[in-house]
C-alpha positions as CSV (number, residue, x, y, z in Angstrom):
1,M,-0.2,0.2,-0.1
2,R,2.5,2.5,1.0
3,Y,4.7,1.6,-2.3
4,N,1.6,2.3,-4.4
5,L,1.2,5.6,-2.5
6,V,4.8,6.7,-3.1
7,F,4.2,5.8,-7.3
8,E,1.3,7.9,-7.2
9,V,3.1,10.5,-5.7
10,L,5.8,10.8,-8.0
11,L,3.5,10.0,-11.0
12,V,1.7,13.6,-10.2
13,L,4.8,15.3,-9.8
14,I,6.3,13.6,-13.3
15,F,3.1,15.6,-14.9
16,V,2.7,18.8,-12.6
17,M,6.2,19.2,-13.7
18,G,5.9,18.4,-17.4
19,I,2.8,20.7,-17.7
20,V,5.1,23.7,-16.3
21,Y,7.8,22.4,-19.1
22,M,5.0,22.6,-21.9
23,I,3.8,26.0,-20.6
24,R,7.2,27.5,-20.0
25,V,8.0,26.4,-23.7
26,V,4.7,27.8,-25.0
27,K,5.7,31.3,-23.5
28,G,8.9,31.2,-24.5
29,T,8.3,30.7,-28.3
30,L,5.6,33.1,-27.8
31,A,8.1,35.7,-26.8
32,W,10.7,34.4,-29.6
33,Y,8.0,35.4,-32.2
34,R,6.9,38.4,-30.8
35,Q,10.4,39.6,-30.7
36,S,11.1,38.5,-34.0
37,R,7.5,39.8,-35.5
38,Q,9.2,43.2,-33.9
39,A,12.5,42.9,-35.3
40,E,10.5,42.4,-38.9
41,I,8.6,45.3,-38.3
42,R,11.5,47.4,-37.5
43,A,13.3,46.4,-40.8
44,N,10.7,47.1,-42.7
45,I,10.2,50.5,-41.1
46,A,14.0,51.0,-42.0
47,A,14.0,49.9,-45.3
48,S,11.1,52.1,-46.3
49,E,12.8,55.0,-44.6
50,I,15.9,54.4,-47.0
51,Q,13.3,53.7,-49.8
52,K,12.2,57.4,-49.5
53,M,15.8,58.6,-49.4
54,L,17.3,57.5,-51.8
55,S,14.0,58.3,-54.2
56,T,14.2,62.4,-52.6
57,R,17.9,62.5,-52.8
58,E,19.6,64.9,-55.6
59,R,21.4,62.8,-58.1
60,P,24.9,63.9,-58.5
61,L,26.1,65.3,-61.8
62,S,28.4,62.8,-62.4
63,G,29.4,59.2,-61.9
64,W,25.5,58.2,-61.6
65,R,23.7,55.8,-64.5
C-alpha cells in the first residue's frame, strides 16, 4: 500500500512538472515570435525610410548611371 502511494505521488509530480515545462516552452516560443515580429517590423520601417531617402535625394552630376 505504501509503495503504491509513493508511486502515485511521483507520477503526479512528473505530470505537473511536464505541464509546467510545456507552459514555459509555449511562453518562450511566443516571446521569440513577438521579438522576431518586432524586429521584422523595424526592418521594414528602416527599409522604407532608406527607400524614401534614396528616391528624394538629389542625384550627383557625375558618376551616376
